[in-house]
Structures are given as C-alpha cells and as structure tokens.
C-alpha beads as a LAMMPS data file, in Angstrom:
LAMMPS data file: protein, C-alpha beads

124 atoms
122 bonds

1 atom types
1 bond types

-500.0 500.0 xlo xhi
-500.0 500.0 ylo yhi
-500.0 500.0 zlo zhi

Masses

1 110.0

Atoms # bond

1 1 1 3.649 -11.759 -14.791
2 1 1 6.841 -9.802 -14.254
3 1 1 8.358 -7.541 -16.900
4 1 1 11.442 -6.566 -14.874
5 1 1 13.753 -7.940 -17.573
6 1 1 11.739 -6.388 -20.423
7 1 1 13.867 -3.465 -21.568
8 1 1 11.326 -2.397 -24.208
9 1 1 9.272 0.506 -22.857
10 1 1 5.487 0.251 -23.043
11 1 1 3.126 3.146 -23.628
12 1 1 1.353 3.774 -20.313
13 1 1 -1.494 6.151 -19.561
14 1 1 -2.771 6.702 -16.020
15 1 1 -5.777 8.894 -15.322
16 1 1 -6.233 9.288 -11.579
17 1 1 -9.295 10.890 -10.033
18 1 1 -9.446 10.825 -6.262
19 1 1 -8.950 7.288 -5.015
20 1 1 -9.542 5.679 -8.429
21 1 1 -7.307 5.390 -11.473
22 1 1 -7.755 4.170 -15.031
23 1 1 -4.595 2.517 -16.364
24 1 1 -3.858 1.636 -19.973
25 1 1 -0.780 -0.242 -21.163
26 1 1 -0.088 -0.167 -24.888
27 1 1 -3.685 0.962 -25.462
28 1 1 -5.253 -1.847 -23.416
29 1 1 -7.146 -0.881 -20.296
30 1 1 -6.138 -2.793 -17.153
31 1 1 -9.130 -4.191 -15.245
32 1 1 -9.305 -1.921 -12.146
33 1 1 -10.562 -4.864 -10.057
34 1 1 -7.324 -6.736 -10.771
35 1 1 -5.170 -4.129 -9.016
36 1 1 -4.801 -2.965 -5.442
37 1 1 -2.522 -0.078 -6.381
38 1 1 0.436 1.182 -8.375
39 1 1 3.588 3.240 -7.968
40 1 1 5.449 5.379 -10.463
41 1 1 9.144 6.194 -10.116
42 1 1 11.542 7.953 -12.432
43 1 1 15.314 8.334 -12.285
44 1 1 17.221 10.701 -14.483
45 1 1 18.527 8.986 -17.605
46 1 1 16.115 6.047 -17.322
47 1 1 12.541 5.539 -18.493
48 1 1 9.859 5.826 -15.823
49 1 1 9.043 2.598 -13.992
50 1 1 5.525 1.618 -13.042
51 1 1 4.822 -1.181 -10.581
52 1 1 1.296 -2.604 -10.582
53 1 1 0.134 -4.377 -7.416
54 1 1 -2.299 -7.187 -8.224
55 1 1 -5.144 -8.242 -5.969
56 1 1 -4.657 -11.666 -4.378
57 1 1 -7.884 -13.041 -5.841
58 1 1 -7.570 -11.508 -9.305
59 1 1 -5.816 -12.633 -12.446
60 1 1 -3.631 -10.056 -14.119
61 1 1 -2.596 -10.376 -17.743
62 1 1 -0.749 -7.734 -19.744
63 1 1 0.397 -7.579 -23.324
64 1 1 3.276 -6.012 -23.910
65 1 1 6.796 4.231 -22.308
66 1 1 7.660 2.771 -18.989
67 1 1 9.209 -0.394 -17.701
68 1 1 6.256 -2.340 -16.298
69 1 1 6.460 -4.637 -13.271
70 1 1 3.749 -6.504 -11.417
71 1 1 4.384 -7.059 -7.714
72 1 1 2.574 -8.739 -4.864
73 1 1 1.830 -6.675 -1.790
74 1 1 3.892 -7.906 1.159
75 1 1 2.067 -9.622 4.001
76 1 1 1.760 -7.008 6.788
77 1 1 1.555 -9.697 9.492
78 1 1 5.284 -10.176 10.159
79 1 1 5.935 -6.415 10.309
80 1 1 2.950 -5.964 12.640
81 1 1 4.218 -8.770 14.874
82 1 1 7.651 -7.151 15.143
83 1 1 6.069 -3.756 15.899
84 1 1 3.732 -5.173 18.557
85 1 1 6.473 -7.222 20.225
86 1 1 8.399 -3.986 20.835
87 1 1 5.471 -2.332 22.667
88 1 1 5.799 -1.875 26.410
89 1 1 2.338 -2.761 27.797
90 1 1 2.670 -0.395 30.762
91 1 1 3.700 2.497 28.511
92 1 1 0.792 1.771 26.154
93 1 1 -1.687 1.745 29.030
94 1 1 -0.321 5.034 30.430
95 1 1 -0.451 6.702 27.019
96 1 1 -4.013 5.491 26.381
97 1 1 -5.281 6.631 29.783
98 1 1 -4.114 10.229 29.243
99 1 1 -5.480 10.556 25.701
100 1 1 -7.934 13.441 25.371
101 1 1 -10.193 11.265 23.191
102 1 1 -10.484 8.504 25.843
103 1 1 -14.179 7.843 26.272
104 1 1 -16.122 6.403 29.181
105 1 1 -18.187 3.820 27.318
106 1 1 -17.596 0.138 26.826
107 1 1 -14.329 -0.705 25.079
108 1 1 -13.164 2.931 25.225
109 1 1 -9.792 1.947 26.722
110 1 1 -9.288 -0.667 23.999
111 1 1 -10.184 1.921 21.345
112 1 1 -7.752 4.418 22.891
113 1 1 -5.005 1.766 22.890
114 1 1 -5.649 0.877 19.239
115 1 1 -5.610 4.568 18.280
116 1 1 -2.363 5.030 20.210
117 1 1 -0.767 2.015 18.509
118 1 1 -1.806 3.359 15.118
119 1 1 -0.236 6.723 15.889
120 1 1 2.993 5.098 17.065
121 1 1 3.063 2.955 13.924
122 1 1 2.775 6.114 11.781
123 1 1 5.402 7.899 13.862
124 1 1 2.911 10.433 15.263

Bonds

1 1 1 2
2 1 2 3
3 1 3 4
4 1 4 5
5 1 5 6
6 1 6 7
7 1 7 8
8 1 8 9
9 1 9 10
10 1 10 11
11 1 11 12
12 1 12 13
13 1 13 14
14 1 14 15
15 1 15 16
16 1 16 17
17 1 17 18
18 1 18 19
19 1 19 20
20 1 20 21
21 1 21 22
22 1 22 23
23 1 23 24
24 1 24 25
25 1 25 26
26 1 26 27
27 1 27 28
28 1 28 29
29 1 29 30
30 1 30 31
31 1 31 32
32 1 32 33
33 1 33 34
34 1 34 35
35 1 35 36
36 1 36 37
37 1 37 38
38 1 38 39
39 1 39 40
40 1 40 41
41 1 41 42
42 1 42 43
43 1 43 44
44 1 44 45
45 1 45 46
46 1 46 47
47 1 47 48
48 1 48 49
49 1 49 50
50 1 50 51
51 1 51 52
52 1 52 53
53 1 53 54
54 1 54 55
55 1 55 56
56 1 56 57
57 1 57 58
58 1 58 59
59 1 59 60
60 1 60 61
61 1 61 62
62 1 62 63
63 1 63 64
64 1 65 66
65 1 66 67
66 1 67 68
67 1 68 69
68 1 69 70
69 1 70 71
70 1 71 72
71 1 72 73
72 1 73 74
73 1 74 75
74 1 75 76
75 1 76 77
76 1 77 78
77 1 78 79
78 1 79 80
79 1 80 81
80 1 81 82
81 1 82 83
82 1 83 84
83 1 84 85
84 1 85 86
85 1 86 87
86 1 87 88
87 1 88 89
88 1 89 90
89 1 90 91
90 1 91 92
91 1 92 93
92 1 93 94
93 1 94 95
94 1 95 96
95 1 96 97
96 1 97 98
97 1 98 99
98 1 99 100
99 1 100 101
100 1 101 102
101 1 102 103
102 1 103 104
103 1 104 105
104 1 105 106
105 1 106 107
106 1 107 108
107 1 108 109
108 1 109 110
109 1 110 111
110 1 111 112
111 1 112 113
112 1 113 114
113 1 114 115
114 1 115 116
115 1 116 117
116 1 117 118
117 1 118 119
118 1 119 120
119 1 120 121
120 1 121 122
121 1 122 123
122 1 123 124
C-alpha cells in the first residue's frame, strides 16, 4: 500500500530502543514482524515523511502527522554485481595478503578478501 498521494497527515509515534522500534500510525500499532526498517525525513515547510520498508514475506496493512509511504527494499544483487565487476583481482589479492588480520588457517585468504571487499564497499 502506498500513501504517496495521500496529502492528509497521519499521527505517527515511533519509540526506538536499540535495534527495535515500536511504530503506531493513527493509534494502531504496526506489526514489527511486517517491517524490515523505516526512515524519517523532514524538510522545512513540509510535514515529516516516514517510509516503512515491508518484509518480503509479510503483509502490511495500514489505516489511514506525517506523510506515510511503504516501500520495498531494493534488490542488492545488481549493485553488488556492478561493484564486484569493477574489482581488479590482482589488486584484491595484494590487499588481502598484506592485511594485518590475515590468518594462517584454512580459508584465511578468502576471509581476508571478503573483509577487504566489505571495507572497499563501505569506502574504508
């Protein structure tokens, strides 16, 4: 369900504690198992906007002082494929072999390469 065109604000309450959040829209609690996350944004002169990200396997239903949108999380596969296709294998191997956390056990080079790729993906 997408409320992007719904210009009537809804009363929203979010109580976040650590990695968990309780979300209510117009007094109705949203099933936490139905969501994989949410974002809140606010621009001057506009009501806050909340985007709820639904789980793939869950049903999300909302009745309906923020504009509420429900979005699907994008598939990370295509972005990962683009990222990996830009990796120079020789450079990856060199970087992994000089890592201070490179172990000597089985699969330690593979683990070092995966750690290196993760760091490059995060811009570290």
